[in-house]
C-alpha positions as CSV (number, residue, x, y, z in Angstrom):
1,X,13.0,29.5,-0.6
2,X,14.2,32.9,-0.8
3,X,16.8,34.0,2.2
4,X,15.2,36.5,4.8
5,X,18.5,38.3,4.9
6,X,20.0,38.9,1.1
7,X,16.7,37.8,-1.2
8,X,18.8,35.1,-2.6
9,X,16.8,31.7,-4.0
10,X,20.5,30.0,-3.8
11,X,20.4,28.0,-0.3
12,X,20.5,24.7,1.3
13,X,19.1,22.5,4.1
14,X,21.4,21.7,6.8
15,X,19.0,19.9,9.1
16,X,15.3,18.6,9.1
17,X,13.1,17.8,12.2
18,X,9.6,16.7,13.0
19,X,8.1,18.8,15.3
20,X,6.2,16.5,17.8
21,X,2.7,16.0,17.6
22,X,2.0,17.6,14.4
23,X,2.5,17.2,10.8
24,X,5.2,20.3,10.5
25,X,8.9,20.0,9.9
26,X,11.6,22.1,11.1
27,X,14.2,22.8,8.8
28,X,17.7,24.6,9.2
29,X,19.0,26.4,6.2
30,X,22.1,28.4,5.1
31,X,21.8,30.9,2.1
32,X,25.2,30.1,0.0
33,X,25.1,33.6,-1.2
34,X,25.4,35.9,2.2
35,X,26.3,32.8,4.4
36,X,23.6,33.7,6.9
37,X,21.4,30.6,8.6
38,X,17.8,30.4,9.5
39,X,15.1,28.5,10.3
40,X,11.8,27.6,8.2
41,X,8.5,25.5,9.2
42,X,6.7,23.6,6.6
43,X,3.4,22.0,7.2
44,X,1.3,20.0,4.5
45,X,-1.6,22.3,3.4
46,X,-4.8,21.2,4.3
47,X,-7.2,20.5,1.6
48,X,-11.1,20.7,2.2
49,X,-13.3,18.3,0.5
50,X,-16.3,20.1,-0.7
51,X,-19.6,18.5,-0.8
52,X,-21.9,19.1,-3.8
53,X,-25.4,19.3,-2.4
54,X,-28.2,18.0,-4.6
55,X,-29.3,21.7,-5.7
56,X,-25.5,22.4,-7.0
57,X,-24.5,24.1,-4.0
58,X,-20.7,23.3,-2.7
59,X,-20.3,23.3,1.1
60,X,-16.9,22.1,2.8
61,X,-17.5,18.8,4.4
62,X,-18.5,18.9,8.3
63,X,-17.5,16.0,10.2
64,X,-20.1,17.2,12.7
65,X,-23.2,17.8,10.5
66,X,-22.7,14.1,9.7
67,X,-22.0,12.9,13.5
68,X,-25.4,15.1,14.2
69,X,-27.7,13.6,11.3
70,X,-26.7,10.0,12.5
71,X,-26.9,10.6,16.4
72,X,-30.7,12.2,15.6
73,X,-31.4,8.9,13.9
74,X,-30.2,6.8,16.6
75,X,-31.9,8.4,19.0
76,X,-33.8,6.1,22.2
77,X,-32.2,3.3,19.9
78,X,-29.5,0.7,21.1
79,X,-26.8,2.1,19.4
80,X,-24.0,3.5,21.4
81,X,-21.8,6.8,20.8
82,X,-19.0,4.6,19.8
83,X,-21.0,2.9,17.0
84,X,-22.1,6.7,15.9
85,X,-18.3,7.6,16.0
86,X,-17.3,4.1,14.0
87,X,-20.1,5.2,11.7
88,X,-18.9,8.4,10.8
89,X,-15.5,7.8,11.0
90,X,-15.9,4.7,8.2
91,X,-17.6,7.3,6.0
92,X,-15.4,10.0,6.4
93,X,-12.2,7.4,5.6
94,X,-14.4,6.1,2.4
95,X,-15.4,9.6,1.1
96,X,-11.3,10.2,1.3
97,X,-10.9,8.8,-1.6
98,X,-12.7,11.8,-3.3
99,X,-10.3,14.1,-5.0
100,X,-11.6,18.0,-3.6
101,X,-15.1,17.3,-4.3
102,X,-18.0,14.5,-3.2
103,X,-21.5,14.5,-4.3
104,X,-23.9,14.4,-0.9
105,X,-25.6,11.5,-2.4
106,X,-22.5,9.3,-1.9
107,X,-22.2,10.3,1.7
108,X,-26.0,9.5,2.4
109,X,-26.0,6.2,0.3
110,X,-22.5,5.0,2.4
111,X,-24.4,6.3,5.8
112,X,-27.7,4.7,4.9
113,X,-25.7,1.0,4.2
114,X,-24.1,1.5,7.7
115,X,-27.2,2.3,9.3
116,X,-29.2,-0.7,7.4
117,X,-26.4,-3.4,9.0
118,X,-26.9,-1.6,12.6
119,X,-30.5,-0.5,13.3
120,X,-33.3,-0.5,10.6
121,X,-35.4,2.0,12.6
122,X,-32.2,4.6,12.5
123,X,-32.1,3.4,9.2
124,X,-36.0,4.5,8.3
125,X,-35.3,7.4,10.6
126,X,-31.9,8.6,8.0
127,X,-33.6,7.7,5.3
128,X,-36.9,9.8,5.9
129,X,-34.8,12.7,6.0
130,X,-32.1,12.1,3.4
131,X,-34.8,10.8,0.6
132,X,-37.1,13.8,1.9
133,X,-40.2,11.4,2.3
134,X,-43.3,13.3,1.8
135,X,-46.3,11.3,3.0
136,X,-46.7,7.7,4.6
137,X,-47.0,6.4,1.1
138,X,-42.9,7.2,1.2
139,X,-42.5,5.6,4.3
140,X,-44.5,2.4,3.3
141,X,-42.6,1.8,0.0
142,X,-39.0,2.2,1.6
143,X,-40.4,-0.4,4.7
144,X,-41.7,-3.2,2.2
145,X,-38.5,-2.8,0.6
146,X,-36.6,-3.6,3.7
147,X,-39.1,-6.6,4.7
148,X,-38.6,-8.1,1.3
149,X,-34.9,-7.9,1.8
150,X,-35.1,-8.8,5.3
151,X,-37.2,-12.1,4.3
152,X,-34.9,-12.9,1.4
153,X,-31.7,-12.7,3.8
154,X,-33.7,-15.0,6.4
155,X,-34.7,-17.4,3.6
156,X,-30.7,-17.9,2.7
157,X,-29.8,-18.4,6.4
158,X,-32.1,-21.2,6.5
């Protein structure tokens, strides 16, 4: 750390304290050259997770955007706001393992899986936008896949 008085890089930390309710640290320092004391504040650098879109564009991950998409899929469904928040938080937590960039397909797949476990109608709504269903045949294909999975799970439970 450069001394603000004499410009020397030769100094020492006398005291360090976390600042309440933040991730910053207050450090009291003394310059070994001019012996003057000064205070610095350090905080971790925020690293924005970038989402790689299907067309190759990159944009910062936006939690609000994911929340809005899940919320739209759950309109008029028996899915509480707390459940939507839980889905978004879980997806956000799972993608935090990625360093710097995450493909949008990963976010979409993780969200779809969570919706499938909660509400199949919300799942279909989200899938129709995420998978860009073009016509009724796309819906029917997905519905048949869901029905087959549902019947398979039903048979296992017996």
